N, C-alpha and C positions, 0 to 999 in steps of 0.2 A: 638185879641179875643182868649181866652184860649181854648185849645183842650182838650176835655174830653177823658178819657181812653176808653170809649165805641167806639170812632172813630178809634182806632188802631186795626188792625186785630190780632187775637189771635196768629197766627204763628209769626208775627213780634214782638209782645209783648214778646214772649219767646226767641227771638233772633235767630230764625231759618228761613232759606229762604223757601219760599213757593214752593211746587212741581209744575213744569210747567205742564200745562194742556196737555192732549193727542193731538199730532199733532204739539206741539211747536217745534222750531228749534233745541233745545238740544236733544230731543228724536230722531229726524230724523238723526242727526249726528252720534249717537251711533249705530243706526241700520245700517247706511252706513258702519261704521267701521267693524261691525260684518259680513256684507255681503262681504266686501273686504277680510277679513281673510278667510272666507269659500271658496271664489273663488281662493285665492292663494293656499289653501290646496288642492282643487280639481285639480288645474294645476300641483302642485307638485306630486300628486298621479298619474296623467296621465303620467308624465315624468318618475316616478319611476316604473310604472307598467311593462314595458319591462325588466328592470333590475331585478325586483323581480321575474318575471316569469323565467328568465334565472337562477337566483340564486336558485329558487326552483327546476327547472328541472335538473341543473347540480350539485347542492350541497345537498340540502335538500332531494330530492327524492332518490339519490343513498345512502345517509346515512341511511335513514329509510329502504330502500329495503335491504341493507346489514345486518342491525340488524335483520330484519325479516328472511332473508335467512339463517343467521347463526344458526337459531333454527331448521333447517330442514336437512335431511340427504343428501347424494350425489345426489340422484335422485330428490330431491326437493318435494317429495310427502309425506314423513313421518316426522311428528313433533318429534324432539328429545330433545327439550328444551335446557338445558345447556350441552347436551352430547358432542357437538363439542368443547366446551370450556374445558371440562374435558379431552377429547382426545388430545387436543392441548398441554396441559401441561404434558401429559404423553408420547409425541412423542419425541424421542432423537434428531431428526433433528430440531424440533422447539425449544427445549431447547438450542441446539447449536447456532441456529440463534439468540435467545434472548441474549445469552452470547456474541456473536460477536457484536450485536447491542449495548450492554452495553460498550464493548471496544471502539467502534466508538464514543459513546456519551462522554465517559470519556476523551479520548485522542485527537481526531481530533479537536473539538472546542477549547480546551485549547491550543493545539499547533498552530492552525491557528491564534488565537487571540494574543498569545505571539509573534509569528513570524511577524505578521502584525504590532504590536506595535514597535518591535525592528527596523524593516525596515522603518517604518514611522518616527521614531526619527532619524535614521541614514541618511535618505534622506534629512532631513532638513539641513544637513551640506554640501550638494553638490550642485553645480551650475546647473547641468543637471537633477534635480529631476523630472521635468515634463516628460522628455523622459524615465527616469527609471520607473516611475509609469505607463506610457503607455505600456512599455515593459512587466511589471509584470501583467498588466491587460489583455493583449492580449489572454492568455489561456481561459478567460471567453467567448471569441467569438467562441471558438471551442466546438462543440457538445461533449457530454459525450461519444457518440459512437466512434467518431474519436479519442478522448483522450484515450479511452480504447484500441483501436487498436495500437496507438503509444506506450503506456506503455506495452502492451503485447509483442511487438517486443523489447522494451528496456530491459525488464526483461528476455528475452530468455536465456536459459542455455548455448546454443552454443555460445562461444566467437566470432565466425565468424558472428553472427547475432545480439546478444544482446550487446548493447552499454555498459551497466554497467559491465557485465562480461568480456568484452574486456578490459576495464580499470582495473578491478580487476586482471585479468591474467597478464596484462602488469606490474602492480605494483608488483605482486608476483614474477614474473620472474626477475624483476629488482633487488629485494632485496634478494630473496632466490636462484636465479640462475635458469636457465632453465634446468631442468633435463630431460634426455631422458628415456623413458620407452616404453616397447612393451607389451601392455596388452594382445594381442592375441598370443604372442610367447609361444611355448611349446616344449617339447621334442618329437622327432619322436616316433610314436607308435611302441612299441617293442624295443625301445632303452635301452640297458642294461648298458649304461655308465652313464646315468643321472637318478636320482630318484627325485620325487616331494615331498616336505615336506608338513606338515599340514598347514603351514602358507603361502604356495604358492611359496616358494623358490625352487630352483633346486640345487642338490648337486651331485658330482661325486660318482659313486658307489665304485670305486677302489681308494684307498688312494695313494697319491704320496708324493714326498719329494723334497728337494732342488736339483736343477740341472736337474729336469725332466720337461717334457712338458705335458700340459693338454689342449687339444682343446675341446671346447664346441660347439656343433652344435645344432641349434634350427630350428624349422619350424613354419609355421602359420603366418608369417608376410607378408601382402600384399605389392606389389611393391609401391602402393601409400602411404603406411605408413612408408616406408624407408626414413630416413632423407636425405636431399640433401648432407650432409657432409660425408655420408657413402662411403667408398672406397672398391675396390676389396680386399678380404682377401688373406693373404699369410701365408703359414705354418711358425710357429714360429721356430726360430733357437734355438738350444740347448744352455743353459746358460753356461758360463765358470765354470770350476771346482772350488769349494770353494766360489762361489759368494753368495750362500744362497738364490737363486732365483728359483721360479717356473714360467715358461713362458707358454704362450699359446695364443690362439685366440678364440674369441666368434664370430661365423659367422652364416649366414643363410644357412643351409645345403640343398640348393635347387639350381639346375643348370638351368638357363633359357633355354628353348628349349628342356629340357630333357637330359638324360644321367647323367654322373657323378657317383661317388662311394659314397654310404651312409657311413657317419662317417668320410669321408676324405675331406680335403679342396681342391676343384676342381677349375679349371680356370673359372672365371665368377661369382663365388659365392662371395657375399659381406659381409664385416664385420659389426657387430652391434656396433656402437660407443656410448660412454658416458654411458656405463653400469658399475655398481659396481661389482667387483669380490673380494671375500674374501677367505682367507686361514683359515680353521677351524681345530684346533688341536684335539687330541684324547679326551680332556676334554670338547669339545664343545665350546671353546672360540675362538674368532676371533684373529688370530695372525698377520695378515697383510691384507691390503686393497689396491686395485688398481682400476683404471678407464680405460676402454678400449679406444683406440685411434680411429681415423677415419677408420682404416682398421680392427678394432676389436681386435687388439693385446693388451696384458697386461703383466705386470711383477709384481710379488709379492716378494718384496725384504726382506732382513734381516730376513730370517727364520732360526731358530735354527734347528739342525739336528733332524729328526724325521719324522713321517708320518702325512700327512695333507689331508683333503678333500677340494676340490675347490668348492666354493658355489656362486651361483647367488642369492642374497637376494630377498625377496618378493617385495621390492620397485622397482626392475627392471621390474616387471610385473604389477605394479599398474597403474591405469589410471592416466594420467597427470592432474595437477590441472586445473579444468574447471570453476572456479569462484564460486559464491555464488548461492545456489538454491533459488532464489527469488520467484519462483512459486511453491516451495515445501510447504508441509502442515504447517511447522513451521513459515514461513515468508510470507505467502500469504496475510494475513490480514494487517500486517504493510506495505507490498508493495502497496496494493490498497489504504491504507490511504495516502501513499506518493504521489500517483497519484492524489488523491482528493485534497491534499494540493497544488500541482502544479497548479491546476485549480483555487482554491478559495483564494490563498494568495493575489492575486491582488485586489480582492474585499475587504478583510480586510485592506490591505495597504491603499487603496484610502479612505475608510470610516474613518479609524483612522487618516489618514493624514488630512482629512477635519476638524476633531475635533481638531487636533493639530494646524492647521492654525488659528482657531478661539480663541485660548487660549490667555489670556492677557499677553503680553510680559513683562510688567512692573513687574509682580510678579516674573517671572524667573530672570530678571535682578537684582531685589532687593535681591533675594536669593543668587545670585552669588556675589553681592557686600558685603553681610554679611559673605562671606567666605565659602559658600557651594560649594562642588565640583560637577562635572557633575553627578556622581552616586547618590549623595544625592538629587540633583535637580530632577533627573529622578524618584527616588523612593518616595520622600516625596511631590513633587509638581505636576510633569507631570502626573504620574499614578493616583493620587486622582482626579485631575481635569478632566482627561479623563475617569473617572469611568462610567458615563452614556453611553458614546460611546462604551467603551469596553463591557459593559453589553449588548447593542443592538447587537453587532457583535457576542458575545458568544451565546446568545439565538437564534439568526438567524441561526448560524451554527449547534446548537443542533437540530433545526427543520429540517434542510437540511440533516444532517447525518442520521436521523431517516428514511428518505425516500430514501436513496441511494439504487440503484438497478442496473443500467446499467453498472457501472464500475465493480461491482462484477461479473456480468454475463459475461462480455466480457474478463476481464483480467484473471480470475481464470480458469485454464484448467479443463476439465471435471472430471478427477480423484480427484482433490482437491477442487472442487466447494463446496462440503458440508463442508469442513474445513473453507471456507470463507463465508459461508451462513449467510445472515441477514434476518430480518423479511420481508422486502419488496420482496426479492427474494424468500423466502419460501412461501409467499402468492401466488406469480405467479406460482411457481412450483406445489403447491398443487392444484391450480385452473385450470391451463392451460398447465403446463409443463409436463404432463404425469399422474398426480394424478387424474385429472378430478373430484375432490371433491370440488365443489364450496360452499358447506355448511361449510366445514372446512376452506376453503379459505376466506369466508366472516367473520368467527370468527377471523381469523388472521388480517383481515382488521379492524375490530372493535377494536381489541387489539392495533393495530398500531395507530388508531385514538385516543384512550384513552391515549396513551403515549405521543402523540404530543400535545393534547389540553392544558395541563398545561404550556408547553413552549410557546404556542401561546398566552395564557391568560397573562402570564408574560410579553411577548413582547408588547401586546396591552396596558397593564397597564403602562409600561415604556413610550410608546408613549404619552399616555394621561397625564402622569405626566410631560413630557417635554414640552407639549403644554400649561399647566396651569401656 
């Protein structure tokens, strides 16, 4: 029997499915899905709430409070607006801290990344690379406080305490020779036989000539400063006629226990060894040079007839070589950067080494088979493939050096602390280290935050890009 068009529902005639009536199974399923999603969101919010509260209390609130506090004066009662920021950039100490922080940002991350890369590549060639990485990573387990104390002692100026200066003095004495000097030695007050020059040298008042004797007595040398090679002094014997020599003895004109004759070589008085003695002619030129023996005796030979002054040059009274002034104003920042590198090199080595281990070896072997040497493989393949890892290490180090505080505070001595000052230390000094101006300190904290944020954003962007 034919079906008429009036028997077909309009919706079906148009080719569309009819909407299920309210309460149909399809409608209840969608509602159940929506309820499940809302329930999961509520559960996630409950679990996230403690973390969000901690984040707000420990991060968000201090940031907002610091920004607000930076607009008030030291007392916190008077609103000064941008006055603290204006004063901050007019303060010489703050400008010096900004300069030093810039030095840290420019040099420390680059040196750490480069050193970590070189060590990571070199350790791939050795069998005990795991032990080496462990040894290099060990300083990371030491607190910055302990590391600062270690390097404060390492950089000590006194070679008896500072390891680096002990090495420097040893190398200097090995190649230059260990010269003797008596910085505290001087002529006896009222001595008419010796006069002191403008350069610190001592010269005989009366001139002498070949065949004569010139004894030079000094005082001011403590018994503990006498070298162990010093022997008792003895009066010099007169040189033979026609020998062209001036003889004498340089001695400590002090008799232990008292007594003795001033200006004469007495029993028990000791000679001053390894001093330079010069014969100076009437034109001021050095005609002969000699070095005193263990008993202080000397001979100035081959002198032409004439009159001469016997001179002890200034170097005889100069302080002995004491090493490099690591803790001085000129080297204090590089010295602290060196301590920082000692701590963080292991971190860079391990991170770059992990990236190096995941590199495809077939690419390296293919390059070597094509005739590339090790330098070309390193420069054109290894470094480009490690680019993302090197970027992460570099940016992480930039963030870390912007916050460096304790190493500078501990290693730099008080007189040169301002020469090594950085932003984090300046913020503490202004706020709590005697300045007691927390408004200006908060402004420094905001400046430090603004400088760190771009590096953090770049690091987060790299992480997201590596995960995508």
